[in-house]
N, C-alpha and C positions, 0 to 999 in steps of 0.2 A: 257393677260397683263404680261409684264415682270417686275420684281422688281430689283431695283438697290441694290447693296450690302448694302448700308446704310439703305435702307428701310427694307430689309430682316432682318438686325440685330436688327432694332427697334421693329419688330414684335415678335422676338424670346422670349424676356423676358416676354411679355404678355402671349404668349402661355405656357411658362414654369410655370408662376404663375397659369394659369388656370389648367395645369396638376397637379401641386403640390396641388392645392386646391381640385381637384377631388380625388387624391390619399390619401390626408389627410382625406377627408370625408370617403373614402372607408376603409382606415386603421382604422378609428375610429369605423366604423360600424362593421368591422371584429373583432376588439378588444372587442367591447361590446358583440358580439355574442360569442366570445371565453370565456369571463368572465361569461356570462350567462350559457354556456355549463358546465364550471367548477363548477359553483354553483349547476347546476342541477345534475352533476355527483356526487358531494360531498353529496348532499341531498340523492341521490339514494344509495350511498355507506353507508351512515349513516342508512338509512332505512333498508338496507339488513343486516347490522351489528346487528340491533335490532331484526328484524323479522326472520332471517334465521340462523340456526346453522352453525357454521364455520367448514369447512373441514380442516383436517390437511394439511399443505402446501405440503407435499410429496405425498398426495393421488391424483391420477388421475382418472377422470371419463372416462372410455373407451367407444368407439363408441357403443359397444353392449349394454351398460347400457341405452343408449337413445332409444333403441328399445324395452324397457319393455312394456308389455301390461298394460292397465289401471288397477290401484290398485295393480299391481305386485311390488315386491321389490327384490333387490339384496343386499347381504351383503359381504363386502370386508374387509379383515384384514388390519389394518393400517400398513404401512411399518415400522414405528418406533417400533411397538409392535412385528413385525416379527423378528426384530433384538434384541429384549430384551433377555438378557442372561438367565433369569429364564425360559422364554418361550422356548428358544432353548434347554435348559437342559431338560425340560419336553418332548419335541418332541424326543430327543435322548433316554430318558428313555423308552418311549413307543416303539420306533423302536427296541431297544435292546430286549425289552420284547417280541415283536411279533416274532422277529427272533429266540429267544430262544424257544418259544412255537412251532414254525413251522419248527424247524431244521430238523425233520424227513421227512417233506414234501419237503425238499430242496428248500424252499422258502426264498428268501433274500429280505427284504424290505430296500430300501435306501431313499425313498422319500414318505412321507405319502400321499401327494396329488396325485402323479402320480401312486402310487402302490395300493391305496385303493379305488379309485373312481369307479372301474368297478364291485366291489363286490366279486371278486375272493378271495382276501386275507381275507376280513371280513368273508366270508363263512367258509374258512378253520379254521380261528381263533375261531369262535363261535362253530364250530363242535368240535374242540379240547377241548375248555373250558367246554362245556356243555355235552360232551360225547354223542352226538346224531348226526345223519346224516340228512341233509336237502335234500329235493327232488328238486334239481336244476340242470341245465345243467352245466357240468364241465367247458367248455370253451365257451364264447360268445363274438363275435366280434362286432355285430351290437349294436347300441345305444339302440334299443328297447329291445334286448336280455339282455343287461347289466342292464337296469332299471328293467326288470322283475326279474332278479336274486336279485338285491338289494331289491326289494319289498318283496320277500320271506325271505331274510336274516333279514331285518329290522323288519318284522312282528314277526319273531321268537325272535329276540333280545328284542323288545318292550314287547312282552308277558311275557318274563322272568323278565325284569327289573321293569316294571310298578307296579306289586303287592308289590314290596319292596320299593316303594316311589320315584323311580327315575323319574325326569322330562325329557321328551324327547326333546332334543335340536337339533335334526337332522331329516332329511327327505331324501327320495329318490333323490329329485332334488338337495338338498344342497350337499349331498355326491357325486353325479354324476357330479356336476359342480365344483368339487374339492375345496369345501369350507373347508379350513384347520381347522377353528374353530369348525365346526360341526363334522369333523372327530376326532379331539382331544377330544371333549365332549364325543363322543361315546366310544372311546378307554379308557378314564379315567373311565367311568361308568362300562365298562366291567372288567377293571383291579380291581376296587374296589369290584364289586359284586362277582367276582370269587376269591377274596382274592389273587391276584397275589403276588408272592414273591418279590415285588419291593417296593421301597420307592419313592413316587412321590414328587417332589419339592412343598413346601407349598406356599400359597398365590400367585399363578400365575394368573394374570389378563391381559387382552389385550383390546385394543380399536378397535372397528369395525365401519366401515362407512356403514350406512344403506341408500340405495338409493330407494326411492319409486316414483311411478308415480301417480299423482292425477290431474285429469282434464287436462291431456296432459303435465303437468309440473313436472319436476324432483324435488323432495324434498330430502334433505340430512340431516342426523343426525349422531352424533358420540355417540356411546354407549359403556360403559365398561362392559365386560363379565368376570365373575370370573370362571376360569377353575378348580382351586383347592383351598381348604381352608387350615386349619391346618390338620396335620396328624390325630390328635385325632378326629376331626369332621368327616373326611373322613372315618376313621376306626370305627367310632361310630356305624355304621350299623351292625358291626360284633362283635363277642366276643372279648373283650379287653383282652390283656395279663397281666401277673403279674406285669410288670413294669408300665403299665398305672395305675393300681390300686395303686401300691406302691407310685408313684410320686404324684398322685392326692390326695390320702387319708392318706398316712402314710409316708410322707417325712422324718420323724424322724428316720424311720427304714432303710433309704437309706444307711447310713454309715455302718450299720450292714451287708447289702448285699455286699457293696463294699469291706468291710474287708474280707468277706468269699471268694469273687472272687480273691482278691489279694493273699490270702493265697494259693488258688488253683493254680493260674498261677505261683507263685514263687516256689511252690513245684517242678515244672518241669523246669522252666527257670533257677533255681539255679544250675542245672546240667551243664549249660553253663556259670556259674558265672555271670548271669544276674539277676537283681532284679527290680521289679515294685513297685512304690509307688503311682503313679497317673494313674488311668485307662484311663481317658479321653484323656490324652496327649501322654502317652508312647506307645499306640497302634495305634496312628493316622497315622503313616507312613507305617504301615503294616508289618514291619520287625519282630517285636515280635510275631505277629499273625502267620507268616509263620514258624518261628522257633518253636513256640509252637506246631503247627500242626505236624511238623516233630518229635518232642519229644513224642507227644501223640500217633502217629501212628508208632513210632520206625523206622524212616527212615531219611536219610540225604537229605536235599533239595539242589540241585546244585546251586551254587551262581550265575550262569549265567541266572537262571530263574527269578531273581528279582533284585531290586536295594538295595544293602546292606546299602548305605548311600544316600537315595533319597533326592533330592534338590527341585525339582519342584512339583507342585500340581499333574501333570499328572503322574509322577513317583510314588508318594504315592498312587494314585488311582489304578495304575497298581498293586502295591504290595498287597493292600487290596483285589482287585478283584481276584488276584492269590491265596490268602489265602482262599477266598470263594470257589474257584475251588477245592482246597485241601480238604476242609471240605466235599464237595459233593462227592469227590472221596472216602472219608472215610465212606460214607453212610449216612451223615447228609443231611437234607433238605437245600435247598438254603436259606441263611439268608434273612429275610425280609428287613433288613437294606440295604441301598445302600452304596457302597464303598465311594462315595462322602460324605455321612453323617458321616462316621467314620473319614475320613480325616478332615472334618470340625469341629471336636471335639464335635459332638452331643453325649452327655452322654447316652441318652436312647438307641441310636443305638448301641453304643459300649457295653453297658450292655447286650443288647439282644444277641449280638454275643457271648460274653464271657459266659453268662448264658447257652446258647445252648451247648457250649463246656463242661461246668461244669456238666450239667445233663447227658451228654453222657460219660464223662471220669472221673467222680469224684472218681471212685474206681480204676483208673489206677495208677500204680506205676511210 
């Protein structure tokens, strides 16, 4: 049957109404489902917020973390903590210390994770510090060989540290998997136990993400790890020096000591028409320390070796570090203070440095 144009036109509105009615119902159904899904998602999000610890937004769970065995766990350093200035300073201090200790071995460490995971550097460092030789292969390329070396090295380390109260925060697996927090824990313990001539940054803490697998489901938690406390607490395991006792128990005598040290340094600096009145500030840029060493050892220090008018923090640290080198060249032990501590006006660090000079040169003209 054929339709006339008028008949076709009359049927179209009815068809459109029917379509509109159907789409309206469909749209309503979809809208209700969407709202229901939004409510469900919101409920799930709220439940997760209550029941599950939140991961830092910058932390990613890598594919290998989903391959954990049941009840196994993986620990990752939070990226924000990795960029923390105090943590980066701690890592730098440890790297410089290792390189200083292993200079004769011609070993240069640039990255703790990449250079310490296979046990080679840790072996050499422990042998140097403990003055003993470990029965391990010198070079191991295979993963099994590296872990066997680590096992031997860490057993020797743990047997040395445990009797002195150290808590073992590292393992063969954590070191070999390049867990930076475990590596730093280990190095800090070694530095403290063997009384390394360095000053570690105080109150360094980091956040780590702990991923565990329970019943096939990954669970995450954020945990704060304290890597260093105060210098006094970290050094409390060892014999405290005169300035610890002085500042803790006889602060009234501090001015007497400062006066004696000022008299000592001015006796020599006056030869250059220089005078010190404030120990903690006037030695902070390293210039007076360098000039004082030249006077004590009776030589002229070329001006191109240091910054005579340092402006930046880095230039001041360079000067103080150079003064420390001159002290070692003169037969003194490397100062326990860090150059950064002197530059940062740490009175105790400055006093230690000057007192060391005083005890060695007090009879010098």
